[in-house]
N, C-alpha and C positions, 0 to 999 in steps of 0.2 A: 412410610410405605412398606407393606408387608407382602412378600411373595409366599406362595403356598409352602415352600420348603422351610420357612422360618418356624412354622408350627410343627415341623417334623413329619409332615404328611405329604408325600409326593403326589402330584396331580394325577398321575397314572396308577396310583397304588390301590384303587378300589376296583372291584369287579364291575365290568360293564353290564349295565342293565338295558334291555331293549327299550327304546323310546318309541311310542306309537303316535308320533305327531300327526294330528289331523284325523286319526282313526275314530270315526263316530259310528262304526258298525255294531252289529249285535254283540260281538265279544266284549267290546269296551262297555257297551250299555249294560250288559249282564253283570260285569264286574262292579260298575259304579252304582247301580241301583241296589246292590246288596248292602250298601252302607247303612248303618243304623244311626241312632240318635246322636245329638250333639255331645261333644266332649265337654267336660268341666275342668278348668285349669286351676292350679294352686293360686291363691291370693297372696299378696305380700305380707310378710310378718309385720305385726304392729310396731311402729316406731322405726322401721328399717328403711324408710324412704320418705322423700319429700314430694308431696303431690303437686303436679303441674298446676299453675294458677291461671285464672281468667286474665285476659288482657285488659289493662286500664281503659282502653278505648271502646270496650264492649264488643269488639269483633273477635272472631275465632283466634285464639292465641296460636303461635307457631312453636311447635315442640320438636326438638331434634335429638334429645336424649332424656332419660329418666334419672333423677337424682336418687340413688339407692346405695345402700351398703351391702346388699346381697350380690353374690357373684352370678348375676343373671344377665342375659342379653335377649333381644327381641328380634325375631325373624319376620321380615315383611317382604312380600313378593308382589311385583308390579306387572301390569299389562295383561297378558293372557292370550297371545297370538299363537302359541304352540302348546300342545297337550301331551303329557306323558302320563299314561294311565298307571304305570308302575309307581309313580310318585304318590298318588293318592293312597295306594296300598301301604307304602312306606310310612307316610304321615300317620295313618291309623295304627300301624303296627308299633311304631316308635312313640306314638302319642306326643307329637310335636305341635306346640301351639304356633300358629302362623296367622298373620293378618294379611289378607289379600286386598290390594288396591287394583280394582278391575276397570280396565278401559272397556266401556260398555258395548262398543261395537263388536267385541269378540264374543258376546253372548250368543249372537246369531249362529245357529248350527251347532254350538258347543255348550249350550246352557247346562246340559246334564253334567258336564265335567265340573263346573263350579258349584252345582248342587252337591256333588260328592265332596268337594272341598268344604263347603258350608257344613255338611253333616259330619265331617271329620273335625269340626270345631273352628273353622276359619271364618271370621266375619268378612262380609263382602263390603268393602268401603270404596270410596269414589276416587277415580283416576281419570275423569272426563270421558267424553264420548269418543273423540278421535285423536287424543294425545298431542294437542298443539302446545306451542310455547305461549303460556297464558299472558305473560307480560307484554306480548306484542298485539294482543287483541283488544277490541273495544269492550266496554262494560257489557253491552248487549250480547256480544259473541261469547264472552266469558260466562255470563249467566246461562246461556243456552247450553254450553258444554257441561257445566256443573249440574244444573237442574235436570237437564236431559238424561245425564248418566244416573243421577239419583232416582229419577222416575223409572228408568229401565230396570235398575237393580231391585227397586222396591217391587215392581210388577213381577219380576222373575223369582225373587228369593224371599219376599214377604217381610222385608225390613228395609226401611229407608236409611241410607248411609248417613252417618253423623261426623265422620272423619274424612278429610280430604288430603290427598297428596298431589301437588301440582307436577305435571310432567317436567322432567329436567330440573326440578326444584325451583322453577322460575315462576315468580308471582309478584304482585304489587298490592298496594292498598285496595285497589279496585277488586282484586281477586278475593280478598278477605271479606269485603263488603258484600259482593254478590254471593259468595259462599254462604254467608250468614242467611241471606234471603232464601237460599235453597235448602236451609235446614242443617247446614254444617256447623259443628260446634268447636272443632279444632283442626288445625293444619299440621299434619305429621310429616316431618322431613326425616333425615337419617344422619347418623354420626360415622358410619362406616359402610363400605360397599364390598360385597363379594361379587366379582365380575364373572359369575357362573356362565359358562358356555361362550365367553367372549374374552377379549384382551383388554385389560385396564391399563391406563397410562402409567408406565414405569413399573408395573407389577406382573405383566405377562398374562398368559392364558389362565383362566380360573384363579386369578390373583385376588388379593384382599388388600384394601387400602382404607386407612382412617382419614376422616376429613381434617383432623388436627395434625396430620403428618406423623403421629406416633406409631407404635407397633402393638400388635396383639389386641386383645379385647380389654375393655374397661367396663366396670359395673354400670348397667343401664344403657349400654350401646343399643341403638336401633340400627339394624343391619338391613341394607337394601339388597334384594335379589330380583331376578326376573323369571317369568315363565318362559323357559326356552327348552329346546330339545335336550334330553339327557338330564333333566332336573332331578330324577331319582338318584342317580350316581352323584350328582353335585351336592344334594342334601346329605348323603352319607359322608361326603368329604367334609363339609363344614361342621356337621355334628361331631365328627372325629376331632376336629380342631378345638371346638368348644369344650368338649369333655376333657380332652388332654390338658387344656388350660385351667381346668377346675371350675368351669362355668356350667350353666344349664340354660336351655331356652325357657323363657317364660312368656305369658300372654300379655302383650302390651295393653290390651283393653282393661285388664285387671289393675293396671297402674294409672289409668286415666279416670278421673271422677266422672260421674254421670253427667254433670254440667258441661263436660268437654267431650262427651260422646262415648265414654267408657262405662265400666261396670262398677267401679269403686264408689262407695258412699262419699258424698261431698264433704262430710265431716268424718275423717277416719278415726278409728279407735287407736289409742296409744297405750292400751293396757297389755 
């Protein structure tokens, strides 16, 4: 378990940036519609990583980290119930690759915010409609949550999600089966969590914890964050930790093969 101080960065050490949660007025709209085309992120060096493999049962495989020798980590952000317009500007300025797992109910009234994130280079992937505990639902209810979210995201952002993250990390065999029926190609979990804007078990406010109980970052970590108020400040915080540790953020979609919903060729070059 790793608290913020272990990285040498105090939680209060960054300048506070105003969070405009829920602001959908002209000022935010003007800022966000100024975003230009999609970012292109670096691809892995040939021979530096082991591509995640399909599951033997033919269902979407579950991926929780990427096997790589590169000092890279992957930032993923879930939900979408608060909106920090300064965060979008920071992502563009710093050119940070992020994968968004969008709970589609939050598109209503704030679709422009996630258009801005999409145009800053973040894929919009599936995190259900209403964020239920999937393992407690019937097959029919699970399918409605996944297919419905994919339908909404496709309608709004022009691309159907192919990667799914179950809320709370809770899923079962039925989840994987219905996810496949909805066009999902892989289930992406996480290996570490930055409890941005909240308190994590044993690590305090804005704490960082690894799922394996270790400390710091490891190559190929998939890091879970959430769209919460103050996200711009919190992104600066974790970027400081990542860089101080000699790592850099990379785009997880470039380390997933196309057959699993990513951008990498299914047969990578080793040259």
